[in-house]
Structure formats: structure tokens, C-alpha cells
C-alpha positions as CSV (number, residue, x, y, z in Angstrom):
1,M,23.7,24.0,-5.5
2,F,27.2,25.5,-5.7
3,Q,27.0,26.6,-2.0
4,K,26.1,23.1,-1.1
5,C,29.2,21.8,-2.9
6,V,31.3,24.2,-0.9
7,I,29.8,23.0,2.4
8,L,30.4,19.4,1.5
9,V,34.1,20.1,0.7
10,C,34.6,21.9,4.0
11,C,33.0,19.1,5.9
12,S,35.4,16.6,4.4
13,S,38.5,18.6,5.1
14,S,40.0,15.6,7.0
15,K,40.3,13.7,3.8
16,P,43.2,14.2,1.4
17,N,43.1,17.2,-0.9
18,L,42.6,15.0,-3.9
19,S,39.4,13.8,-2.2
20,N,38.2,17.4,-1.7
21,M,38.7,18.2,-5.3
22,K,37.0,15.0,-6.4
23,H,34.0,15.8,-4.3
24,F,33.8,19.4,-5.6
25,Y,34.2,18.6,-9.3
26,A,31.8,15.6,-9.0
27,L,29.0,17.8,-7.6
28,V,29.5,20.6,-10.1
29,F,29.6,18.0,-12.8
30,A,26.4,16.5,-11.6
31,V,24.7,19.9,-11.8
32,L,25.9,20.5,-15.4
33,L,25.3,16.9,-16.7
34,T,21.9,15.8,-17.9
35,C,21.2,12.8,-15.7
36,Q,19.8,9.6,-17.0
37,L,16.2,9.4,-15.8
38,H,15.5,5.8,-16.5
39,S,17.3,3.4,-14.1
40,Q,16.9,-0.4,-13.7
41,L,17.1,-0.3,-10.0
42,V,13.8,0.7,-8.3
43,V,13.9,1.9,-4.7
44,D,11.1,2.9,-2.3
45,N,11.9,4.5,1.0
46,T,8.4,5.4,2.1
47,Q,7.3,2.3,4.0
48,P,7.7,1.8,7.7
49,A,10.9,-0.1,8.6
50,E,9.0,-2.7,10.6
51,Q,6.8,-3.5,7.7
52,V,9.8,-3.7,5.4
53,I,11.5,-6.2,7.6
54,E,8.4,-8.4,8.2
55,D,6.9,-8.3,4.7
56,V,10.0,-8.3,2.5
57,F,13.1,-9.6,4.3
58,L,11.8,-12.5,6.4
59,A,10.9,-15.8,4.9
60,N,7.8,-17.8,5.9
61,G,7.5,-18.9,9.5
62,I,10.1,-16.6,11.2
63,F,8.7,-15.7,14.7
64,V,9.8,-12.2,15.4
65,A,9.1,-9.5,18.0
66,N,10.4,-6.0,18.9
67,V,11.3,-4.9,15.4
68,A,12.9,-1.5,15.5
69,H,14.9,0.9,13.2
70,Y,17.3,3.6,14.4
71,G,18.4,6.4,12.0
72,D,16.8,8.5,9.4
73,P,13.7,6.7,8.0
74,T,14.9,7.4,4.4
75,F,18.0,5.2,5.2
76,I,16.0,2.0,4.8
77,G,13.6,0.8,2.1
78,T,12.8,-1.8,-0.5
79,F,14.3,-2.4,-3.9
80,D,13.5,-4.2,-7.1
81,G,16.8,-5.2,-8.6
82,T,15.5,-7.5,-11.3
83,N,17.7,-5.8,-14.0
84,A,20.2,-4.1,-11.8
85,G,22.9,-6.8,-12.0
86,L,23.0,-7.5,-8.2
87,G,22.1,-11.1,-8.4
88,I,19.2,-10.3,-6.1
89,S,15.7,-9.7,-7.6
90,N,14.3,-7.8,-4.7
91,G,14.7,-7.1,-1.0
92,I,15.4,-4.4,1.5
93,I,18.2,-1.8,1.3
94,M,19.9,0.0,4.2
95,G,22.3,2.8,3.7
96,S,24.4,5.6,5.2
97,G,22.2,8.1,3.4
98,D,18.9,8.2,1.6
99,V,18.7,4.8,0.0
100,T,17.2,6.3,-3.3
101,G,20.8,7.5,-3.8
102,A,21.7,3.9,-4.8
103,I,19.8,4.2,-8.0
104,G,22.1,4.0,-10.9
105,P,23.8,3.9,-13.3
106,N,27.1,5.0,-11.7
107,N,27.1,8.5,-13.2
108,Q,28.5,10.3,-10.1
109,G,31.9,9.6,-8.7
110,S,31.2,11.0,-5.2
111,H,27.5,10.6,-4.4
112,S,26.2,11.8,-1.0
113,S,22.5,11.9,-0.4
114,S,22.2,12.3,3.4
115,S,19.8,15.1,4.2
116,T,20.3,14.5,7.9
117,E,23.8,13.9,9.3
118,Y,24.2,11.7,12.3
119,Y,27.5,12.0,14.1
120,N,29.5,9.8,16.4
121,S,27.3,6.8,17.2
122,I,28.1,5.4,20.6
123,D,27.3,1.9,19.2
124,A,30.5,0.0,20.2
125,D,29.7,-2.8,17.6
126,L,29.6,-0.4,14.7
127,M,32.8,1.4,15.8
128,S,34.5,-2.0,16.1
129,I,33.8,-3.1,12.5
130,L,34.9,0.4,11.3
131,D,38.3,-0.1,12.9
132,N,37.2,2.1,15.8
133,Y,36.8,5.2,13.6
134,S,33.7,7.2,14.3
135,A,30.4,5.8,13.1
136,N,28.2,8.3,11.3
137,D,24.9,8.4,9.3
138,W,24.0,5.0,10.7
139,S,21.1,2.8,9.8
140,V,20.3,0.1,12.4
141,V,17.6,-2.6,12.5
142,E,17.1,-4.9,15.5
143,F,14.6,-7.6,16.3
144,D,14.2,-10.8,18.4
145,F,13.4,-14.1,16.9
146,I,12.6,-17.7,18.0
147,A,15.0,-20.3,16.7
148,T,12.7,-22.6,14.7
149,G,15.8,-24.4,13.3
150,D,19.4,-24.9,14.4
151,S,20.8,-22.7,11.6
152,L,20.2,-19.3,10.1
153,D,21.1,-17.8,6.7
154,F,20.4,-14.8,4.5
155,Q,22.0,-13.2,1.4
156,F,23.4,-9.8,0.8
157,V,25.5,-7.5,-1.4
158,F,27.5,-4.5,-0.1
159,G,28.2,-1.4,-2.3
160,S,29.9,1.9,-1.7
161,E,31.0,5.3,-3.2
162,E,34.2,5.1,-1.0
163,Y,35.7,2.6,-3.5
164,L,38.4,2.6,-4.6
165,E,39.9,6.0,-3.6
166,F,39.7,5.5,0.1
167,V,40.6,1.8,0.5
168,Y,43.0,1.4,3.5
169,S,42.0,4.8,4.8
170,A,40.1,6.1,7.8
171,F,36.9,6.2,5.6
172,N,36.4,2.4,6.0
173,D,32.6,2.3,5.6
174,G,31.1,-1.0,6.6
175,F,28.3,-2.9,8.3
176,G,27.7,-5.8,10.5
177,F,25.0,-8.5,11.3
178,F,25.3,-9.1,15.0
179,V,23.6,-12.2,16.5
180,S,23.4,-12.9,20.2
181,G,21.6,-15.5,22.3
182,P,22.0,-19.0,24.0
183,G,25.2,-20.8,23.0
184,I,26.7,-17.8,21.2
185,S,29.9,-16.3,22.6
186,G,31.4,-13.5,20.6
187,P,33.3,-10.2,21.0
188,Y,30.4,-7.9,20.5
189,T,27.6,-6.6,22.8
190,N,25.8,-9.3,24.8
191,G,28.3,-11.8,23.5
192,A,27.1,-11.3,19.9
193,M,28.9,-12.6,16.8
194,N,29.2,-10.7,13.5
195,I,28.1,-13.0,10.7
196,A,28.7,-10.5,7.9
197,L,32.1,-11.9,7.2
198,V,34.4,-12.4,4.2
199,P,33.9,-16.1,3.3
200,G,36.5,-18.4,5.0
201,T,37.7,-15.6,7.3
202,T,36.9,-13.8,10.5
203,L,37.2,-10.4,8.7
204,P,34.0,-8.2,8.6
205,V,33.0,-7.1,5.1
206,S,34.1,-3.5,4.7
207,I,35.9,-1.1,2.3
208,N,39.3,-2.1,3.7
209,N,38.7,-5.9,3.7
210,V,37.1,-6.4,0.3
211,N,38.6,-4.5,-2.6
212,S,40.7,-4.8,-5.7
213,T,43.8,-6.0,-3.8
214,L,42.4,-7.8,-0.8
215,N,39.8,-10.6,-1.1
216,E,39.5,-9.4,-4.7
217,A,37.6,-12.5,-5.7
218,Y,34.6,-11.0,-3.9
219,Y,35.0,-7.5,-5.3
220,V,33.2,-6.1,-8.4
221,D,34.4,-2.8,-9.9
222,N,31.6,-0.5,-11.1
223,G,33.6,2.3,-12.7
224,D,34.6,5.7,-11.2
225,G,31.4,7.6,-12.0
226,Y,33.1,9.9,-14.5
227,T,33.9,7.6,-17.4
228,E,31.3,6.2,-19.8
229,P,29.8,3.6,-19.9
230,Y,28.5,4.3,-16.5
231,A,27.1,0.7,-16.1
232,S,29.9,-1.8,-15.5
233,D,29.1,-5.4,-16.2
234,G,25.5,-4.7,-16.1
235,F,25.4,-3.1,-12.6
236,Y,22.8,-0.3,-12.7
237,V,23.6,1.1,-9.2
238,Q,25.4,4.2,-8.2
239,A,28.2,2.5,-6.1
240,D,31.7,2.7,-7.5
241,G,32.3,-0.8,-6.2
242,L,30.3,-3.7,-4.8
243,T,30.8,-7.2,-3.4
244,A,29.7,-10.4,-5.0
245,L,26.5,-12.0,-3.6
246,M,27.4,-13.3,-0.2
247,H,25.7,-15.3,2.6
248,A,25.5,-14.5,6.3
249,S,25.1,-17.7,8.3
250,I,25.3,-19.1,11.8
251,G,24.6,-22.6,13.2
252,D,24.3,-24.4,16.5
253,L,21.2,-22.4,17.5
254,V,19.1,-23.9,20.3
255,V,15.7,-24.7,18.8
256,G,12.9,-22.9,20.7
257,E,15.2,-20.3,22.3
258,V,15.0,-16.6,21.7
259,Y,17.8,-14.8,19.8
260,H,18.6,-11.2,18.9
261,I,20.0,-9.8,15.7
262,K,21.2,-6.3,14.9
263,L,21.8,-5.2,11.2
264,A,23.9,-2.0,11.0
265,V,25.6,0.1,8.4
266,A,27.4,3.4,8.8
267,D,29.9,5.9,7.3
268,A,33.3,5.8,8.9
269,S,35.0,9.0,10.0
270,D,32.8,11.4,7.9
271,T,29.2,11.7,6.7
272,I,29.7,11.7,2.9
273,L,30.1,9.2,0.1
274,D,27.3,6.8,0.8
275,S,27.4,3.0,1.3
276,W,24.6,0.5,1.0
277,V,23.8,-3.1,1.9
278,F,21.2,-5.0,-0.2
279,L,19.5,-7.8,1.7
280,A,17.7,-10.4,-0.5
281,G,14.0,-10.6,-0.1
282,D,12.6,-13.7,1.8
283,S,16.1,-14.8,2.3
284,F,16.2,-14.7,6.2
285,V,15.5,-18.4,6.6
286,Q,16.0,-21.0,9.4
287,F,16.6,-24.7,8.8
288,C,18.2,-27.8,10.3
289,V,21.5,-29.1,9.1
290,E,21.5,-32.2,6.9
291,E,22.5,-34.5,9.7
292,Q,19.4,-33.6,11.6
293,N,16.7,-36.3,11.7
294,F,13.9,-33.7,11.5
295,V,12.1,-35.2,14.4
296,E,9.2,-32.8,15.3
297,D,10.4,-32.2,18.9
298,V,13.9,-31.5,17.6
299,C,13.5,-29.2,14.7
300,M,10.7,-26.9,13.7
301,L,11.4,-26.0,10.1
302,S,10.7,-22.4,9.3
303,T,10.2,-23.3,5.7
304,L,7.0,-25.0,6.6
305,E,4.4,-24.1,3.9
306,A,1.0,-23.0,5.2
307,D,-1.7,-25.4,3.9
308,V,-4.8,-23.3,3.2
309,E,-7.7,-23.9,0.9
310,Y,-10.1,-21.2,-0.2
311,T,-12.8,-20.7,-2.7
312,G,-14.3,-17.4,-3.8
313,T,-17.6,-16.4,-5.3
314,C,-18.7,-12.9,-5.8
315,G,-16.3,-11.4,-3.3
316,T,-16.8,-14.0,-0.5
317,I,-14.1,-16.6,0.1
318,E,-14.2,-19.6,2.5
319,L,-10.9,-20.6,4.1
320,Q,-9.8,-23.7,6.0
321,N,-6.4,-23.9,7.7
322,Y,-4.9,-27.3,7.6
323,S,-1.3,-26.3,8.5
324,D,0.8,-28.3,10.9
325,I,3.2,-26.2,13.0
326,N,5.4,-27.8,15.6
327,I,5.2,-25.1,18.2
328,E,2.8,-24.3,21.0
329,Y,1.1,-21.2,19.7
330,T,-1.2,-18.8,21.5
331,N,-3.3,-17.6,18.5
332,C,-3.6,-17.9,14.7
333,Y,-5.5,-15.9,12.2
334,F,-5.6,-14.8,8.6
335,E,-4.7,-11.4,7.4
336,M,-7.1,-10.9,4.5
337,G,-5.1,-8.2,2.7
338,D,-7.8,-5.5,3.1
339,G,-7.1,-4.5,6.7
340,N,-9.3,-7.2,8.2
341,V,-8.4,-10.4,10.0
342,S,-10.3,-13.7,10.4
343,D,-9.8,-16.5,12.9
344,A,-7.7,-19.4,11.5
345,C,-7.7,-21.8,14.6
346,T,-11.3,-23.0,14.6
347,G,-12.2,-24.5,11.2
348,M,-13.9,-23.0,8.2
349,V,-14.2,-19.2,8.1
350,S,-15.6,-16.9,5.4
351,H,-14.8,-13.3,4.5
352,T,-16.4,-10.9,2.1
353,Y,-14.4,-8.2,0.2
354,D,-16.0,-4.9,-0.4
355,E,-14.2,-4.2,-3.7
356,P,-12.7,-6.2,-6.6
357,G,-8.9,-6.5,-6.6
358,T,-5.9,-8.6,-5.8
359,Y,-5.4,-9.2,-2.1
360,Q,-2.3,-10.7,-0.3
361,L,-3.4,-13.5,2.0
362,K,-1.3,-14.3,5.0
363,L,-1.6,-16.9,7.8
364,V,-0.3,-15.6,11.1
365,Y,0.8,-17.6,14.2
366,E,1.5,-16.0,17.5
367,V,3.6,-17.2,20.4
368,G,3.2,-14.6,23.1
369,E,4.6,-11.4,21.6
370,F,6.2,-13.2,18.7
371,Q,4.5,-13.4,15.3
372,A,5.3,-15.6,12.3
373,K,3.6,-14.8,9.0
374,F,3.1,-17.4,6.2
375,K,2.6,-15.8,2.8
376,V,-0.2,-18.0,1.5
377,G,-0.7,-16.3,-1.8
378,E,-3.0,-13.9,-3.8
379,V,-6.8,-13.8,-3.6
380,I,-8.1,-12.4,-6.9
381,I,-11.6,-10.9,-6.6
382,S,-13.1,-10.1,-9.9
383,S,-16.7,-9.3,-8.7
384,T,-18.2,-8.4,-5.4
385,L,-21.8,-8.3,-4.1
386,P,-23.8,-5.4,-5.6
387,V,-24.3,-2.4,-3.4
388,Q,-27.7,-2.2,-1.7
389,P,-30.0,0.0,-3.8
390,A,-31.1,3.4,-2.3
391,V,-34.2,4.7,-3.9
392,S,-35.3,8.4,-3.8
393,Y,-38.7,9.7,-5.1
394,V,-39.1,13.3,-6.5
395,N,-41.8,14.6,-8.9
396,N,-43.0,11.1,-9.7
397,I,-39.5,10.0,-10.6
398,L,-37.9,7.0,-8.7
399,S,-34.1,7.1,-8.8
400,A,-31.2,4.9,-7.8
401,N,-28.7,6.8,-5.8
402,N,-25.8,4.5,-5.5
403,W,-25.5,2.4,-8.6
404,N,-21.9,1.3,-9.3
405,Q,-22.4,1.6,-13.1
406,T,-21.6,-2.1,-13.7
407,D,-24.5,-4.1,-12.2
408,E,-27.7,-4.8,-14.2
409,I,-30.8,-2.7,-13.2
410,Q,-34.4,-3.8,-13.2
411,W,-37.5,-2.0,-11.9
412,Y,-40.6,-4.0,-10.8
413,F,-44.2,-3.0,-10.0
414,N,-46.1,-5.0,-7.5
415,G,-43.6,-7.9,-8.0
416,T,-43.7,-7.9,-11.8
417,D,-40.8,-6.7,-13.8
418,I,-41.5,-3.6,-15.9
419,E,-40.6,-4.2,-19.5
420,G,-37.8,-1.9,-20.6
421,A,-37.3,-0.3,-17.1
422,E,-33.6,-0.9,-16.9
423,N,-32.2,2.6,-16.2
424,T,-31.4,4.3,-13.0
425,T,-34.7,6.3,-13.1
426,Y,-38.3,5.3,-13.6
427,E,-41.4,7.5,-13.7
428,A,-44.2,6.2,-11.4
429,T,-47.6,6.3,-13.1
430,E,-49.8,4.7,-10.5
431,S,-49.8,3.9,-6.8
432,G,-48.3,0.6,-5.7
433,E,-45.0,-1.0,-4.6
434,Y,-42.0,-0.3,-6.8
435,T,-38.9,-2.4,-6.4
436,L,-35.4,-1.8,-7.8
437,S,-32.9,-4.6,-8.1
438,Y,-29.2,-4.9,-9.0
439,T,-27.7,-8.1,-10.4
440,N,-24.0,-8.5,-10.9
441,S,-22.0,-10.8,-13.2
442,C,-22.1,-13.6,-10.7
443,G,-25.9,-13.6,-10.7
444,T,-26.2,-12.2,-7.2
445,L,-29.2,-10.0,-6.8
446,V,-30.1,-7.4,-4.1
447,S,-33.2,-5.2,-4.1
448,E,-35.0,-2.4,-2.4
449,G,-38.7,-1.7,-2.3
450,F,-40.5,1.6,-2.3
451,N,-44.2,2.1,-1.7
452,V,-45.8,4.9,-3.8
453,V,-49.2,6.1,-2.5
454,S,-51.8,8.8,-3.5
455,I,-51.4,8.8,-7.2
456,A,-55.1,9.1,-8.2
457,E,-56.0,7.2,-11.3
458,N,-56.1,9.5,-14.3
459,F,-55.1,12.4,-12.1
460,G,-54.1,14.4,-15.1
461,T,-57.4,14.1,-16.9
462,D,-59.3,14.9,-13.7
463,V,-57.8,18.4,-13.6
464,L,-59.6,20.8,-15.9
465,I,-58.9,24.4,-16.7
466,Y,-61.5,26.2,-18.8
467,P,-62.0,28.3,-20.8
468,N,-58.4,28.6,-22.1
469,P,-57.7,31.1,-23.6
470,T,-59.8,33.3,-21.3
471,D,-60.6,37.0,-20.9
472,G,-60.1,36.7,-17.2
473,L,-63.0,34.5,-16.1
474,F,-62.0,30.8,-15.8
475,T,-62.4,27.7,-13.6
476,I,-59.9,25.2,-12.2
477,K,-61.6,21.9,-11.4
478,T,-59.6,19.3,-9.3
479,P,-60.4,15.6,-8.6
480,A,-63.3,15.4,-6.1
481,G,-62.2,14.5,-2.6
482,I,-58.5,15.0,-3.2
483,S,-56.9,17.9,-1.5
484,C,-54.8,19.9,-4.0
485,N,-52.5,22.9,-3.8
486,I,-52.9,25.3,-6.6
487,S,-50.2,27.8,-7.7
488,I,-50.3,30.3,-10.6
489,Y,-47.0,31.7,-11.9
490,N,-46.6,34.7,-14.3
491,S,-44.1,34.8,-17.2
492,L,-41.3,35.9,-14.8
493,G,-41.8,32.8,-12.7
494,Q,-43.4,34.7,-9.8
495,I,-46.3,33.3,-7.9
496,V,-49.4,35.5,-8.3
497,Y,-51.9,33.2,-6.7
498,K,-51.8,30.3,-4.3
499,S,-54.7,28.3,-2.7
500,N,-56.1,24.9,-1.8
501,S,-59.1,23.1,-3.3
502,T,-60.9,19.7,-3.1
503,S,-63.2,20.4,-6.1
504,Q,-63.0,23.6,-8.1
505,I,-62.1,27.3,-7.9
506,L,-63.8,30.1,-9.9
507,F,-61.6,33.0,-10.9
508,D,-63.2,36.4,-11.8
509,E,-60.9,39.0,-13.5
510,I,-57.9,38.6,-11.0
511,L,-55.3,38.2,-13.7
512,N,-53.9,40.7,-16.1
513,A,-53.5,39.8,-19.8
514,G,-50.5,37.5,-20.4
515,T,-49.3,34.0,-20.3
516,Y,-49.4,32.0,-17.0
517,M,-48.4,28.6,-15.7
518,I,-51.0,26.8,-13.5
519,E,-49.6,24.1,-11.2
520,V,-51.8,21.6,-9.4
521,K,-50.1,19.3,-6.7
522,S,-51.7,16.6,-4.7
523,A,-51.4,17.9,-1.1
524,N,-50.8,14.5,0.5
525,N,-48.1,13.6,-2.0
526,A,-46.6,16.8,-3.5
527,A,-44.6,14.8,-6.0
528,H,-47.8,14.3,-8.1
529,I,-48.1,17.4,-10.3
530,F,-50.3,18.7,-13.1
531,R,-49.2,21.7,-15.1
532,Q,-50.9,23.7,-17.9
533,T,-50.3,27.0,-19.6
534,L,-53.1,29.6,-19.3
535,I,-53.5,32.5,-21.7
536,V,-55.3,35.6,-20.5
537,R,-56.3,38.1,-23.2
């Protein structure tokens, strides 16, 4: 750990000496200090970036395509900020380092969590918002979307470890939201405009543009990471400083046209002291301005709620899509939440879940390569169909092989229930058809039959061994006309005699004195067995 501190100090040699000492002592201090293990910001960096964007960031009805992330995969994730003081309950987080480093409270003054350092991005847009300093440790998300309204808005908070020591320096960490497409003419790539701006200005939100002396109304100080209490004004994040909750907005979009957005954050000049941008969940929305008449051909509101009815019984639900969407789509289907999809364009459909649980149901519309997902709600399955019985038969014992330990069990013989036969096993006593049934709490029943043959009536009483005890001369009588296999075992379990009989066998002094086990099996159904101990004197 100490060597790592030295490396970090050397790498930051371009910063003032005070910075180097701060980095060094902060890291040593972090090693010696017992960290608080319970944080009120929860971060997950294990999900694919595409899934994070589509499932968490986008509101209902945003038609997107070509979602991509550039940078270390740990530089993007989801967060739960319910008690973190951000003003955002949940969403996605992007950072110039592993996003789990944002977890607070702010008990480190110079936190750097990047395990992989990315140097000198050639992205001209990133460099521009960083005052043309080098852009390092970048995290970039891009995707295309169809304008289903004439305006776009989403919410965000920016935080950084660069505050306040490096304000107005070359370490001007920042980020940008670059939108390009029909009717937009800006100074960035493909005529894009940056909509991550300080309210009422054309200044990009960054360390140098929002701080304690410039646009201070939008700055929140979160302490220096050295001085307790580490949580300032209830902010349970690692950043020394943050912005207030802000909006990124743009209007005058052409409804039905395709636009492109790039979300980017990076370190400026170096690769240490992380910065993060928190994007509110479900906040990427499109709408029409109030003056719009909301005529169907003019504005297709992305806030359209999917109208889906479903009922569920024992794991099977029936769904009907009554949604009205003002766009010519190429396909629509339900995502059932268990990895399966069902058509949603052709009336009533049904789907059966294999396991009880809570499933997230989505209605998906496609326009060519673009998809819009409407989050319909949760489907709660408390019971499912019983599994199909699988019956085995060994040594007169019928057994259920795949009972789920919750469904009720009943055995039947020739169609009549066997009183008390409600366990996973049952001993067959006569030939006939045995049936096993499972019934779950919904009253649904499934069954499996098994035909048992060649159990002779009174098989046991038809096998006689006499005399017993014996001096070596004895007779084994088997049921007339039934082929039986006879085995004799000594006290060590070794077979000393084996033969076949359809009536009786006479033995004349072939066994030594001792105790033996005589086993008689029906040859055409070896599961039917008669056993008796024989004593030879």
C-alpha cells in the first residue's frame, strides 16, 4: 500500500507540491484509519452499460438504438441514493474511475480508485469542455434516439475530489452531454450542442465553472475528507464538493427524426482524484412544450403509459395490449421478466412461469433498429403448476422422484385413492395400475400412472421353506407356474447357492451348519421378493 502511495505521488508531479503531500498523507491516512463500512449510497458496477442505460436511465417510450459505452466497464453503474442527500433516489453513475469509489461518507481527501488509467483521449468534445487540457480516465456513453417529442430533459448531479484545492487549475475535471441532429447547430462534433450547462449561461458544468466563488449558488461543499463529521449536510458521498440538482434540456427537436447523444466525463490533465456524474433514474424524458396542441401527427408523447391488462392463476397469466402509440412500428412484444418474450400485437396472449417469484413486465415497441420499452409493472407469481410426477419402482416400492416438497401427494390404485397414501413412497401389494398425483395450493392437479404386473396373490404365503431349523435336509416350495430365482446367502452375505424353480427344490446336505438367508424373487418381476432366515444345525 505504501508503494502504491509513492507511485501516485510521482504520477501527479505536475501538480503543486501541496497537492503531492496531500495525496501522500491522505492515502497513508486511509490505510491507518478504520473505514466506516456502512454507507448510505449503494453502487453496483457489475451490469452491462447497455442494460444500465435502457433499464435505469431512460423513461418509458424512448426509442433508442446503438447504445455503446467506452472506457473501463467499472466506470459506469447504477446507484441507490435514497439516503445519500443527492436529491436523486436512484439512477446511473459515470465516473473517471471505479464508480464504487463514490460511496461515502467523505472520509478521504484525495480519493482515486482507477485501476486502469486511460491517457489522452482524442475526443475533441471532451478536451473542449476541459479547457483543452488532456482528457484521461474517460467514461463515455453514446446512443441514437427518435424524437417522440419536441423537447428533451434529464436530471443530474456532478461531484468531484478535485474540489476545492484545484479550482482554476489545469485539473478542471468535467463532463458534457452532447446532442446532435436535425435543427441543431453547435460548436461540437457533428454540430452538437452541450446541454450540461450552468443554468442561465453557456458555461459547461466543471470544477472551474461551479465552485465556492463562481456560480456558488449551485455548489455544495462536502468537507475536505480529513475533518469530522465526514458527512456534510447529509451528503453520504466521497466527493469533496458537488453541484445542486440540475437539469439538462434542449428544445426545438423535429418529431420523428433521429438524434444522437454522447454523455462523457473525464479527468483533466492527470488520472487521479476521481469525479462522478449522477444521472437520475427514468429522468431521460421527451415531451412537447405547453404551447403544443398535442395533435397526434405533431407530437408523440414519450410519457405515454402502456395500457396492459393481465390476470394470473397458478403461474399462467393472460395479457392484452390496449396501448395506443402514435408511430408506425414494425414489431411489439412483451418481455416477461424470465428471459421469454410473447407477441403483443395480435390480441390476447398467455404465458406460464416455471417458478414463483416477482417478474418485471415490459412492453416493447420496435421501429426498425430502434426499441422503446414501457415498464408495465410487476407480475407476482405465488404458485405455479406442479411438476409432472416421475415414478420409479424398486423392490415393491413406488417412489416420487421430483416432488417439490410443497404440493400435496396422493396415491391411487385402479382409479381409487388409497387411504393414508400421502407420502413420496408407497409399497405395492398387488398387481394393477397405481397413480401418483400432485395438487398445489391453486387446486391444480397433475398425475402419472404406473402399471404394476406379476405380483401373485399371496405370493409370500405361497413360498414355503421346511423344515426350519434343519439338519441339512429341507425343501423350498415356490408358487406353481411362476418362475422364481432362488438365492441362498451365508452369514457373510456371500451367495452359496443360486437356481431357478417353478415348483420346489429339495436340498440334501449341501449346507454346513450355520445361519442363512434364503431369497426368492419372481423372475418376470424381480422387484417381488420373499426372504426368510434358515438355520442349519
